[in-house]
N, C-alpha and C positions, 0 to 999 in steps of 0.2 A: 541650534546647530545640529545637522545630521551628518553622520559619518557612514558612508556605505562600505560594503564588504571589501572593496578594493582600494580603500584609502582616500577617496575623493571627498573633500569637505565641501559642503554646500549649505545654503539656507534651506529651510523646510520647503519653501516654494520652489527653489531651484531643484531640490532633490526630487520633488514630485514629477517635474518635467524630464529630468535627466534619467531617472531610474527606468521609466517606461515599463512595458510588460516583460521585457527581457526573457523571451521564450527559451533562451539557452539555459536559464536557471529554473526551468520547469521540467516535467517528465519528457517534454518534446525533445529536449537535448539528449535523451538516452536512447531514442528509438533506433538509431542506426549503429549503436555501439555494442556489438557482441551480445552477450547474455542479457544485458540490460534491456534489450529490445525484444525479448522473447514474447512477452504478453503486454498488451496495452492496458494497464491498470491505473485507476484514478489515484490510489494512495501511493504514488511514486513522486520522488522529488529529484532534483538534478544531481547527476554524478559529478558534473563540473563544479558545483557548489561544494560537494564533499571533498573533492580534490583540493580546492582552495583552503578549506578548513583543516585539512590534513597536513598542510605545509609545516615542516618542522618536526613532524612525527617520524619515528624510525623504528627499527627492530626492537628497541628497548621499551617502546610504548605498548600499551594495551588499551584498545578502544572499546567502549560499551555503546551499543545501540539498543535502548530499551523499548523502542517502537519500530521494529524491523520493517514491517510492511513488505514491500517487494524485495527487500534485501539490498538496497542501493549502497548503504554505508559498508556493510561487511564485504560486499563484492568489490568495491573500490579498494578497501583495505587489503583484501586478498591479492589483488593485482599489483599493489604497491609494496607488498612485503611487510604490512603492519598487522599485528594480531588484533582480532576483534571477536567479541562475543555479542550476540544479539538476542533479543527476546520478543516474542509476539504471542498474543492470546489466541490467534486464529490458526488452527491446525493446517489449513490449506496454504497460508502464507509461510508457515514453518517448513512445509514440504517444498514449496517453490523456492524459498530462500536457500535451503540446504542443497537442493538440486543445482541451483546456480553456482553454489560454492564447491561443487564436486570437481576434483581434478581427474578427468577422464583419461584412460590410457589411449594410446595411439589408434587402436582398432575400433573404438566406439563409434566414431563418425561414419566409418564404412559400414559397420553393422547396422547403424540407424538408417542409412540410405537403403540398404538391402531389405531391412525389415519393413520400411515404409512401402516399398513396392509390393511386398507380400500382402500387407494389410490392405492396400488399395485394391489389389486384384481380388482379394476375398470379399471386400465390400461391394465391388462391382457385380460379383457373381452371387452374392448372398440373397436369400429370399426374404421373408418377413423378419424384421429384427426382433430380438428376444426382449429388449428392455429399452425404456426411455425414462428420463428422470421425472419425478413427481413435482415438477416446477409449476406453481400456480399460473393458470392461464398461459400455458406453454405455447398455445397457438398465436399469441401476440408476438412471440419471439421469432418463430419460424413458420413458414407456410408448410402444409402437409408434406409435399415431396421433399423439401429440404430437411424436415425433421426426420423423415424415414431414412434419408441418405446419411445423416449424421448418426442416427442410431445404428446403422449398418457399420459405419466406421468404428464406432465405440465398441460394438460386439467383436469386431475383428481384432481390435487392440487387446481386449480382455481375454481373447481365446488363448488357452494355455498352450505353450510350446516349449520344449526343452532347450531350443536353440536361442531363445530370447532372454537376455539377462534383465534383472529388475531395472537397471539403469537405462537400458535401451527402451524398455517399456515406459519408463517415466518420461523419456524424451519424446516418445511417440505421443504421449498424452499432451505434452506442450504443443506439438505440431497440430494435434486435434483441436486444442483450445484456440489456436490461431484461426483455423478454418471455421470453427464453431461461432466465434464472435464476429468474424468477417461476414458470415452469411446470415447473421441475425438482423432483425428489423430494429436496430438501435442506432443512435447517433451519439457521437462524442464531441459535438460542437460546443457544448457548455461544460461547466465544471463537473456536473454529474451526468451519468448516462441517462438517456431518455429514449422513448420509443419514437420511431419515425413511421410514416405511413407505409403500410405494406404495399407491395407491388400490385398493380392492377391485375385483376384476374385475366383480362384479355392478353396481358403480356406473358402470362404463364402457359397459354394454350400450346404454343409451339415447343415448350419444354416438357417432355414426357418424364415420368419418374425415373426412367432409365437414363435419360440425358442428364437430369439433375444429379443422380448418383454418380455418373461418370465425371461430371464437372467437379463435384466436390472431392472425388477420389483423386483427380488430377491435382486439385488445389492442395490436398493433403500431402501428396508427394513433393510438391514444390516447397511447402512449409517445412517438411522434414529435412529437405536439403538445406534450407536456410538455417535451421537449427543446427544441423551437422556442421555447416561452415562456420557458424558463430563460436563453436567450441574453441577454435584455435585463436580467436581474437582476444588480446590482452590476457595471456596465460596467467593462471593463478600460481603464486609463488609461496603463499603462506596459508596454512589451514585456519579457517574461520568457521563459525557455526552459529546457527539460530536455535534457540531453546524455546520450547513451549512453556509459557508462563504468564503471570500477571505482573505488569510493571509497577503495580502498587505494592508488591511484595518481592522486590528484587533479590533479597537474600535467599528466598525460597526458590525462585525461578532459575537462578544461576548455579553453576557447579559448586558443590560444597567443599572447595579446596582453598578457601581463604584468598581468592584472587582479589587484587586491588587494581582498579582501572585508572589509567592516567589521563584519559580524555573521554568525553561523551559527545557524540555527534548524532543528532536525531531530529526528526520532524514529527512531533506527536499529532494525533488527530486535532483538527481545528474545531473550535466551538461554533460551528455553523450549521449544525443539525444535519450534516450529510452523513448518511449511514454507509460505512465501508462494507458492511455485510450485504446491504442492498446492491452495491456496485459489483460485488463479487459473486452474486448468486448464480449466474449461468455457469461459471467455472466450478463452483463448489457443488452444485447439483450434479453436473455431468461426471465429475470425478468422485462422487460419493461422499463428500464431506458434509452435505446437508441432505436430509431426507424429507423434510416437511417445513412448513412455514413456522411452526412453533419452535423447532430447533433453531431456525434462523433468528427469530426474535430473542430467544434465550441467550444465544451467543452474542448478539448485539448488545444485550443488557450487560453482559460481563465486560464488554469493551468500554473504554472511556469515550464518552460522547455519543453512545449508541441510542437511537430512538426508533428502531425499525420494528414493526409488528407488535408483539406483546410487550416489547420494551417500552412502548408509549403508555400502555395501561399501567405498567409497573412504576413508571415515572410519576404518574398521577398520584400515587400513594407514598412517594418518597419524601423523607424529611431529613434535614441536616442531622449529623450524628452527635452534635453537641460537644465535639472535641476542639472547640475554638473556631472562631470565624475566619474569614479570608482577610489577611492583613494588608488590605489596600484601601486607602481612604476613599470613601464614596462607593465601595462595592455594594453595600446593602441598598443604597439608593438606586444604583444601576439595575440591580435585580428587581427592585420594586417597580421601576419605570418600565422595564420590559414586561413584567407581570401584569401591568395595567392593560397592555395591549393583548397579551396572551399569557395567562397564568402558567401554562405548561412550559412555555419557553423560559420564563423567569426561573422556574424550578430546574429546568435543564441546565441553564448557565450556572446556577448555584452548585448543582451536583458535579458538573464538569470540573470546576475549580476546586471543589473539595477533594475530588479524586486526584487532581494534579498536585494539590498540596500534600496528600499522602505519598504520592510518588516521589516528590522532591525530598521530603523528610527521610524516606527510606533510601534514597540515592546516596546520602552521606555515608551509609554503612558499607558501601562497596567501592568507595573511591579512595585512591591514594592521596596523601596530603598534597595540596597544590594542583590537583587534577583540574583541567579546564573543561568546561561544559559549553556546548553550543546547541541551542534549541531554535530550529527554524519554525516560526509561527506566523499566522496571519490574523489580523484584526477582523472584527465582524461588525455588522450593523443589524439590529433587530428593530424594524419599523423606523422610528426616528431616533432611536437610542444607539449611540456608538459604544462598542465594547472594546476598550483598550487592552486587548489580550496581551500584547508585549509588555505593557507596564505592569499588569497584574502578575505575569510570570516573574518579572524582575523583583517585585515586592515579595513574592513567595520565596525566591532564592535568598534574598536578604534576610527574611524572617527565619529561614532554615540555617543561617550562619555562614552562607557563602559570601565571598568578598569580591571586590572589583567587578561588580555587576554592571553590564553595559547593554545598550540596545543599538543595533545598526540596521537601518533600512536598506533593503537590497533590490526591491522591485515593486512595481504596481501589480496587483493580483488580477484586476479586471479593469474594464473601462470606467468603472465607478471611481471617482477621484478620491474617495475616502479610504479605499481598501488597499493595503500594502502588505508585503511580506517582510519579516524582520529576522535577524539573528539576535537572540538574547544570549549573552555570554556571561559566565560566572565561574569563579574559581573556588575549589574546596579549600578550607583553611588548613 
């Protein structure tokens, strides 16, 4: 028997048909809702799902989000009057999350609109740009006129001026990122970002560099107005914050004031070998959070589930730490079966769950008695081997002493019949 998030009982077969893809329960449900729609980032999940899970929470509750990502959980909490602390290992996502959580005064939106006009005018009139990011094969991302136009906008935003506050400058960066990714040769038609075919050279003949610069400057002003308008949507009534830290050591990552959280709502990285650093590269390079490929790989290695760049070679030499195995019957066999097809992927799955085990064991230290935990996870398939992610999470919670552990299916993840998304719930003793 399967119980979905909204209380509808069904057989497993009926659930598979009824759940469907439910795009409302994905990042697509966030796009048109205020600050949630600032940037289209892959590691986002549904604000509507968070709202459902927050039912029953109030001012006395304190929510923890240990894998903040784009800040969906703390932003929903802030708009509903529920306190929330969040953690992320990626400094770019910490910056973005805290910017979303900022309660701006009444004049910021007008200042942003005015500043965007100034930036656009300076970009249109600017000569050769001073800087562009050291992104590998940057010509695959943008054609030369577009890259120059973006660099001019970036220079104009960074240009020092006494009249521009740090908050306005940060919001200008959000508007820039919107234009930057919209003008890139990338597609978001699949789960991860992919390159699309660059425009035919003949189609670029009529667009001179000046026309391209003007078109992107116009688009930047439009994006800034959209960001300014979004500030007033779903006003924030409670202060929430994202902290830079490692979710495998939550006591060290969170404020040292003995806080005890009454709920956890999160969606950790899925064990599907999708690198979130890879997905975020264009934003992180343009905003200065990455300077080279080595730095990208090292940050991905620190994150749970990362295998980008040098993280792959580091994974090749990784071995279990010997502090106990994964308490799920058949786990070693699953890893061995995956390893028969690809040794690195078997090692990847093992490391992923060892990291999650460490996270869940540390979670107990920061929770109040009876705290409820909701983890949105997706199962995976490696070659012919199914990876029952939700069941392994449930086993890890039980092994760590949590009680009333349950699994609820909420939607199909893709057109593949085997892949679903689940909410794994557990309660601290």
